[in-house]
C-alpha positions in Angstrom: -81.3 16.9 156.6 -78.4 17.3 154.3 -76.0 17.3 157.3 -77.4 13.9 158.4 -77.1 12.6 154.8 -73.5 13.8 154.6 -72.7 12.2 158.0 -74.2 8.9 156.9 -72.2 9.0 153.6 -69.0 9.9 155.5 -69.5 6.9 157.9 -70.3 4.6 155.0 -67.2 5.7 153.2 -65.0 5.2 156.3 -66.5 1.7 156.9 -65.9 0.7 153.2 -62.4 2.1 153.4 -61.7 0.1 156.7 -63.1 -3.0 155.1 -61.0 -2.5 152.0 -57.8 -2.1 154.1 -58.7 -5.0 156.3 -59.3 -7.2 153.2 -55.9 -6.1 151.8 -54.2 -7.0 155.1 -55.9 -10.5 155.3 -55.2 -11.0 151.6 -51.5 -10.3 152.1 -51.3 -12.7 155.1 -53.0 -15.5 153.1 -50.8 -14.7 150.1 -47.6 -14.9 152.2 -49.0 -18.0 154.0 -48.4 -16.2 157.3 -50.1 -18.9 159.3 -48.0 -21.6 157.8 -44.9 -19.6 158.6 -46.1 -19.1 162.2 -46.5 -22.8 162.6 -43.1 -23.5 161.2 -41.5 -20.9 163.4 -43.1 -22.6 166.5 -41.8 -26.0 165.2 -38.3 -24.6 164.6 -38.0 -23.2 168.1 -39.4 -26.4 169.7 -37.1 -28.7 167.7 -34.1 -26.4 168.1 -34.2 -26.2 171.8 -35.5 -29.6 172.7 -34.0 -31.8 170.0 -30.9 -30.2 168.4 -29.7 -28.2 171.3 -28.4 -30.8 173.7 -26.0 -28.7 175.8 -27.1 -25.1 176.2 -29.2 -24.0 179.1 -32.5 -22.1 178.5 -30.8 -18.8 179.5 -28.0 -19.3 176.9 -30.5 -20.3 174.3 -32.6 -17.1 174.9 -29.5 -14.9 174.5 -28.1 -16.9 171.5 -28.9 -14.1 168.9 -27.3 -16.1 166.1 -30.0 -18.8 166.4 -32.8 -16.2 166.6 -31.3 -14.5 163.6 -31.3 -17.7 161.6 -34.9 -18.4 162.6 -35.8 -14.8 161.7 -34.2 -15.3 158.2 -36.1 -18.6 157.8 -39.5 -16.9 158.6 -38.8 -14.1 156.1 -37.8 -16.7 153.4 -40.9 -18.8 154.0 -43.1 -15.7 153.7 -41.3 -14.7 150.5 -41.6 -18.3 149.2 -45.4 -18.2 149.9 -45.7 -15.0 148.0 -43.8 -16.1 144.9 -45.7 -19.4 144.9 -49.1 -17.8 144.9 -47.8 -15.5 142.1 -47.1 -18.4 139.9 -50.2 -20.4 141.0 -52.6 -17.5 140.8 -54.7 -18.9 138.0 -54.9 -22.3 139.5 -55.8 -20.8 142.9 -58.7 -19.0 141.3 -60.4 -22.4 140.9 -59.0 -24.3 143.9 -59.1 -21.5 146.5 -61.7 -18.9 145.3 -62.2 -17.2 148.7 -58.4 -16.7 149.2 -57.9 -15.3 145.7 -60.9 -13.0 146.2 -59.2 -11.5 149.2 -55.8 -11.4 147.5 -57.4 -9.5 144.6 -57.7 -6.4 146.8 -53.9 -6.1 146.4 -52.2 -5.7 143.0 -49.8 -8.5 142.1 -47.0 -6.0 141.7 -47.2 -5.2 145.4 -46.8 -8.9 146.2 -43.7 -8.9 144.1 -42.4 -5.8 145.9 -43.1 -7.6 149.2 -41.3 -10.7 147.9 -38.2 -8.7 147.0 -38.2 -6.8 150.2 -38.5 -9.9 152.4 -35.8 -11.7 150.4 -33.4 -8.9 150.6 -33.9 -8.3 154.3 -33.5 -12.1 154.9 -30.2 -12.2 153.0 -29.0 -9.0 154.6 -29.5 -10.4 158.1 -27.9 -13.7 157.0 -24.9 -11.9 155.7 -24.6 -10.1 159.0 -24.6 -13.4 160.8 -22.0 -15.2 158.7 -21.1 -15.9 155.0 -22.1 -19.6 155.4 -25.5 -18.6 156.7 -25.8 -16.2 153.7 -25.0 -19.0 151.2 -27.5 -21.3 153.1 -30.4 -18.9 152.6 -29.3 -17.9 149.1 -29.7 -21.6 148.1 -32.9 -21.8 150.0 -34.4 -18.8 148.3 -33.3 -19.9 144.9 -34.9 -23.3 145.2 -38.1 -21.7 146.6 -38.3 -19.6 143.5 -37.3 -22.5 141.2 -39.9 -24.8 142.7 -42.7 -22.3 142.1 -41.4 -21.4 138.6 -40.6 -24.9 137.2 -40.4 -27.9 139.6 -44.0 -27.7 140.9 -45.1 -28.8 137.4 -42.7 -31.8 137.1 -43.8 -35.3 138.2 -42.2 -36.6 141.4 -39.9 -33.6 141.7 -42.9 -31.4 142.7 -43.6 -33.5 145.8 -40.0 -34.3 146.7 -38.9 -30.7 146.4 -41.8 -29.3 148.3 -41.2 -31.6 151.3 -37.4 -31.0 151.1 -37.9 -27.3 151.2 -40.2 -27.6 154.2 -37.5 -29.5 156.1 -34.5 -27.5 154.8 -34.5 -25.1 157.8 -34.6 -28.0 160.3 -31.6 -29.6 158.4 -29.8 -26.3 158.8 -30.3 -26.3 162.6 -29.2 -29.9 162.8 -25.9 -29.0 161.0 -25.5 -25.9 163.1 -25.7 -27.9 166.4 -24.0 -30.9 164.9 -26.8 -33.2 166.2 -26.3 -36.4 164.2 -27.9 -39.5 165.7 -29.9 -42.5 164.7 -32.9 -41.1 166.5 -32.8 -37.7 164.8 -32.3 -39.4 161.4 -35.4 -41.7 161.9 -37.5 -38.7 163.1 -36.5 -36.8 160.0 -37.4 -39.7 157.8 -40.8 -40.0 159.6 -41.6 -36.3 159.1 -40.4 -36.5 155.5 -42.7 -39.4 154.8 -45.8 -38.0 156.6 -45.3 -34.6 154.7 -44.9 -36.5 151.5 -48.2 -38.3 152.1 -49.9 -35.0 152.9 -48.7 -33.4 149.7 -49.7 -36.4 147.5 -53.2 -36.7 149.1 -53.6 -32.9 148.6 -52.9 -33.4 144.9 -55.6 -36.1 144.7 -58.2 -33.4 145.7 -57.0 -31.0 142.9 -56.3 -33.7 140.3 -58.5 -32.2 137.5 -57.4 -28.6 138.1 -53.7 -29.5 138.2 -54.0 -31.3 134.9 -55.9 -28.4 133.3 -53.1 -25.9 134.3 -50.2 -28.2 133.3 -49.2 -29.5 136.7 -48.1 -33.2 136.3 -48.8 -34.9 139.6 -48.9 -38.5 140.8 -52.8 -38.5 140.9 -53.3 -37.1 137.4 -50.4 -39.0 135.8 -51.2 -42.5 137.1 -54.5 -44.3 137.3 -56.4 -44.1 140.6 -55.4 -47.6 141.6 -51.7 -46.8 141.2 -51.9 -43.5 143.0 -53.8 -45.2 145.9 -51.1 -47.9 146.1 -48.3 -45.3 146.3 -50.1 -43.4 149.1 -50.8 -46.6 151.1 -47.2 -47.8 150.6 -45.9 -44.6 152.0 -48.2 -44.8 155.0 -47.0 -48.4 155.6 -43.4 -47.3 155.5 -44.2 -44.4 157.9 -45.8 -46.9 160.2 -42.6 -49.1 160.0 -40.4 -46.1 160.9 -42.6 -45.3 163.9 -42.1 -48.9 165.1 -38.3 -48.6 164.6 -38.3 -45.3 166.6 -40.1 -47.0 169.5 -38.1 -50.2 169.6 -34.5 -49.2 168.5 -33.8 -45.7 169.7 -34.8 -45.8 173.3 -37.2 -42.9 172.8 -39.3 -42.2 175.9 -42.0 -39.9 177.3 -44.6 -38.1 175.2 -42.6 -38.8 172.0 -42.9 -42.5 172.6 -46.6 -42.2 173.0 -46.7 -40.0 169.9 -45.0 -42.6 167.7 -47.0 -45.4 169.2 -50.2 -43.5 168.5 -48.8 -42.8 165.0 -49.0 -46.5 164.2 -52.8 -46.5 164.8 -53.1 -43.1 162.9 -51.4 -44.7 159.9 -53.7 -47.7 160.1 -56.8 -45.4 160.2 -55.5 -43.4 157.2 -54.8 -46.7 155.2 -58.4 -47.7 155.9 -59.7 -44.4 154.7 -57.6 -44.5 151.6 -58.9 -47.9 150.6 -62.3 -46.4 149.9 -60.5 -43.5 147.9 -63.6 -41.2 147.9 -63.2 -37.4 148.0 -64.5 -37.3 151.6 -62.1 -40.0 152.8 -59.1 -38.2 151.1 -60.1 -34.9 152.7 -60.4 -36.6 156.1 -57.0 -38.3 155.7 -55.4 -35.0 154.7 -56.6 -33.3 157.8 -55.8 -36.2 160.1 -52.2 -36.2 158.9 -51.9 -32.4 159.2 -53.3 -32.6 162.7 -50.8 -35.4 163.5 -47.9 -33.2 162.5 -49.1 -30.5 164.9 -49.6 -33.1 167.7 -46.0 -34.1 167.1 -44.7 -30.6 167.7 -46.7 -30.4 170.9 -45.5 -33.8 172.0 -41.9 -32.7 171.4 -42.5 -29.6 173.5 -44.0 -31.5 176.4 -41.3 -34.2 176.2 -38.6 -31.5 176.2 -40.1 -29.7 179.2 -40.4 -33.0 181.1 -36.7 -33.9 180.4 -35.5 -30.4 181.4 -37.3 -30.4 184.7 
């Protein structure tokens, strides 16, 4: 009888231990925003090969270890940025994202800081090995990642502009690396900047009260609802105008042409939703825009494959 009891207790202890370790692992992934980093990595590879890289064959691209090294440094920097951001936003996330912070509570904050330092150092070490210019590029990137989390995320306008700029910073680096400067690429960058800016501002409307309580000055909690709504709708109209410009003035074809044409109708739908300005309509708008960014990555991939065949 005692033997059966001990066996049961032993199994119970092992199951609790495994659950605890699994919770730690999931908490770390969420804290480092691993899934966001994975999506950005996919977007970087797709845009690098099919948009910025106009001359190299697929074989040369696969064996271009410098490019893979830069993307590797980017992923590590994004993971490190996610960790330092959740470190500064920990109290706010307790209210906004209780499930995520519950999982993160399985790991001490000091271990997140250790992981942040480790990822940052490895990223800079690999960047230094590639070239001094790449090292400086990532040193600047990491500094602004930290400075955004520490200070800029609480400052009106700068919070949204800096967040979106940091998201696009690696793509700008690849554009400079391949010296791919054209009207089409510029307009596509503006389109992506605007749609990400809309996403960030709409996201702030959903956390308006919490942001204000914790000292984050955002567009929704600084201005009246009407003004915030006008700003978001204006950005959506400008994004729609950029889509039209891409279709009519750049000679864009294939899946990307369909994507930007569809983007016009998506922006109209989002404008309609934002006119009601209810919590549900804002939440739906946020997820439609996020999905549309992902659709854009897939459209670029399909367009690139079609052009390479």
